[in-house]
N, C-alpha and C positions, 0 to 999 in steps of 0.2 A: 120833127125828128123822131125816128123810131128808137124805142128803148130796147136794149139787149135783154132777152129773158134770162140769161145765165146770171146776170147781176141781180136780178130780182130774186132768183132762187138762193143765191148766196146771202143776200140780205135777210131773207126769210129764215134761213138756217141760223144765222148769227143771232137774230132777235130771239128765236125760240130756245136756243141752248146756251145763251150767254150766261145765265145764272147757274147752270149745272156743271159746266166745265171750268176748272181753275185756269187762270192765265198761265201760260207756259213760261217757266223761268229761263233766264238767260244762262248760257254755259258758264261755269265758274272759271275764274282766271287761273293761270298757271301758278301764281303765288299762293292762291288759296289752296289749290291742290297740294302744293309743296308743304305748306304748314300743316295741312291735315295729315299727310303721311308722317311728318316729324312728330306730331302728337302721339301717334300710334307707337312710335319707337321710343319716345321719351318716357311714356308712362311705365313700362317695365323697368326702365333704368332707375326711375325714382323709387319704385318699390324695392329694387335690389339695394339701393343706397340706404334706405331706411332699415332694412334687415341687417345690413352690414354694420350700421351705426349701433343698433341694439346689441348685436353680438360683440362688437368692440367694447361697449360699455360694460357688458357682463364679464369679458376677459379682464378688463382693467380692474373691476371690482374684486375678482378673484385674486389678481396679482397684488392688489393692495392688502387684501385680507391675509395673504401669506406672510406679510411683513408687519410686525407689530408697530414699527415706527411709521410706516405709511398708512396703516389702518387706523391709527389712533385718532387723527382728525376726522376721518369718515365716521368712525364709531361715535364720536362726540356729536356730530350732526344728526346721526340716526337716533341717538338718545333724545335729542331735542325735538326731533320731528315726531317720533312715535315711541313711547316707552317700551312696549312689548314686554310685559312683566314675565318673569320666570315662574312657571307653575309646577314644574317637576324637576327634581335633581336625582338622577339615577346613578348609583355607585356599584360598580362591578368589581369583583375580586377582593373585596375587603374581608380580612380575617382577624388580624392582630391590631390593625389601626382603628382607633376610635372614630366615630362619626363626627364628634365635636372637633377633633384636630383636622379632619378633612374639610369641614365647613370653614374653619378658620383659614386654612391654607388656600381654599378656593377664592375667598375674598368677596363672596356675594351669597345671597340666599333667596329663598322663594319670596316673590313679590317685588324684587329689584329688577331693573331693566336687563334684558338678556344681552344687550350690547354694552352694559355698564361696567364690565370687568375685562381684564386682559387674559385671554386663554393661555398665552405663552408664559406670562408671569405666574398664573395659577399652577401651571404644570411644573415650573421650576420650584415653587414652594412645596408642592406635593412630593417631588423627588427628594427634598431635604428631610422629610419625616423619617423617623428611625427605622421602621420596618418596610419601607417602600423602596424597591429597586428602581422602578420607573413607572411613570403614569402618563395617561393621555386624557385631554379634556376637549370635548366637542360641544359646539352649539348646534342643536337641532331645532330649526324653526318650526313653529313660531314661539314655543314656550318651554323647551326642554334642554337641560344641560346633562351630558352623559360623561361620567368619570370612570375610567378603566384603570385598575391598579394591578401591578405585579409586585407582590410582597416578597421580602427576604425573610421567609418564615424560618424560625430556628428549629433545628431538628435534634440538638443535643446541647449539653453543657460540657465544655472542654476545661479540664483541669491541667494546667501547665505551670510547673514550678511554683505551686502554691496559689496560683491565681485561677479564678473561675470566670468563664465568659460564655455567653450564648453564641452558637455558630449556626450558619445556614448550610445548605447542601454543598456549597462550594468551599466550605471551611472558613468563610469570612465571619468576622465578629458582627453580631447583631446587637445594636444598642439596647440596653435594658432600662432606658430612662422612662420614668413614669409607670413602671410596672406595678399595678395594684390590682386587688380584687381577683377576678377570674383569671386574668392573664398570669398573675403571680402563681396562682394555684396550678395552672396548666404547666408552667415551667418546672414546677417541682416534680412533675411526672415525666419529664424528659430524661432519656438515658444519659449517664455520665461517661464520657470518654476521657482517658487519662494517657498522658505521655506525649513525647515529641513526635510531631507528624500525625497525631491522632485526629486533628481537625480536618485535614484534607482527605484522609482515608476513611472517615466515619460513615459517609453516606451509604456505601455499599454494604458494610456490615450491619448497619441499622436497618436497611431494607431487608436483608436476609433474616434478621431477628424479628421484624414485624410480621413475617410470613408464618412464624411459629408462636402463637400466643401462649401456649403452655410453657414454653421456655422463657419467653419475654417476661411473664409474670414472676419469674424467679430470679432474673438477672438485675443486679443493681449497678454494675459498672462494666465497661469494656476497656481493657488496658492494652495499649500498643506495646509490643515487645520487639525491640531491635528494628523498629520502623519497617517491619515486614509481615508480622502476623499478630494475632490477638489472643488474649486471655479474657475469659468472662468470669466475673466474680458474682456468686450467688448470694442470696439473702443471709444464709447461715455461714457465710465466709468461705465456702467451697470454691476452689479455683478450677475452671474448666479450660484446658489448653486446646486451642483450636488450630486446625491445620492451615498453612499459608495458602490463601486464595480459594479455600474450599469451605468457607464459613457456612454457606447455605446448606451444604450436604451434612456438615457436622450438627447444625441446629436441627435438621430433620431427624437425624439419628437420636439426638437427645429427646426430641418430642416423642419418638416411639418408645424409648426407655422410660420416660416419665409416665406415659399412658399405661404401659404394661406393668412396671414395677415401682413406680414413684421414686425413681432414682435420685431426682434432684432434691428430694426431701429427706434423704438418708444422711446420717452423720458421717460423711467421708471428708477426707482432707483435700483430695484433688481427683479430677477425672481427665485422663489424657486421651484425646481423640486425634492426635497428630498422625497416627497411622490409619489408613483407610480400612484395613481388614481386622482391626482389633481395638479394644478399649481397655485401658489400664486404670484401675481404681485403687487409689492409695487410702488406706484406712488411717485414722489418727493413731498415734502411738498410745499403747496401753499404759495406764498409770501403774507404777509398781505397787505390789501388794505389801503392806507394812508387816514386818516380822512380829510374831506374837511376843508379848511381855512374859519373860521366863518367871519372874516373881509371882505373877498372877496365876500362872499355870502350874507351879510347883506345889504338889499337895503336902509336902513335908514342912513347908514354911508355916509358922503360926499365923493365925489371922490377926489383923491389926486391932489394937484396943478400941473399945467403943468410944472412949472419950478423946481419942486422938493423941494420947501421951506417948512418948517415945519409949520403946522397949529397951531394957538394959542389955 
């Protein structure tokens, strides 16, 4: 039987290249192709869900941190997990309040855990201090606490019906509890305002006086007259009558007169500046000149005896 040469050729090719060519894979099934496509779609979805979970956890953390009641358990867990000690406490806006009272109201100090105190409770305690109007307390990770104060700084001492009290710009009383040392010395330099309604009207006239240091150095008190205008009392007792609502202009005039003629140091009784185009200066009344003794001046009268005996 004769052998077909084409079969021999095919056998030769298969034998020669059988180690060089990989066997041909079968076509993948429809199910395999389907799951391969699903994996390509599922992978971005998984990444999206992970990102949304992280964002949701962050929003939840911020939501809990906004409420002291909700944040307290989380803060306790954070303290147990990692102390994160406070290394810096920064205080802004402090003038009259002592650092010791601020530290006590804060309820923590350097070296303690940054999550170991309540921000809201610290803020409330700071607001209760005598000279503080309001305060903010912030945690700045990883190791800093920042306190910002707005103080009720006194601008004057108000005398009303025999009582003296410190007042701020709004005319509100400022507590003087614990005033010692430098604070007490500073308050002795505050201007004195006197009279009903002087507390609420003091800020504008004191601002005007502060612009004229030559005049301010001579003024000891500002007296409210009729709840509409002011009189200024000088160191030597002189009364300066100021125009209603024009205190700044009147103080500027006084500064010019003081610089040119030393008016505020002269022995006068009062200076009337209520009229814008003139100034009236009242001199103190002159003391009466005593009448000469006639017996001492009469040349005909005999001189008194040397021993002081009475003449017959």
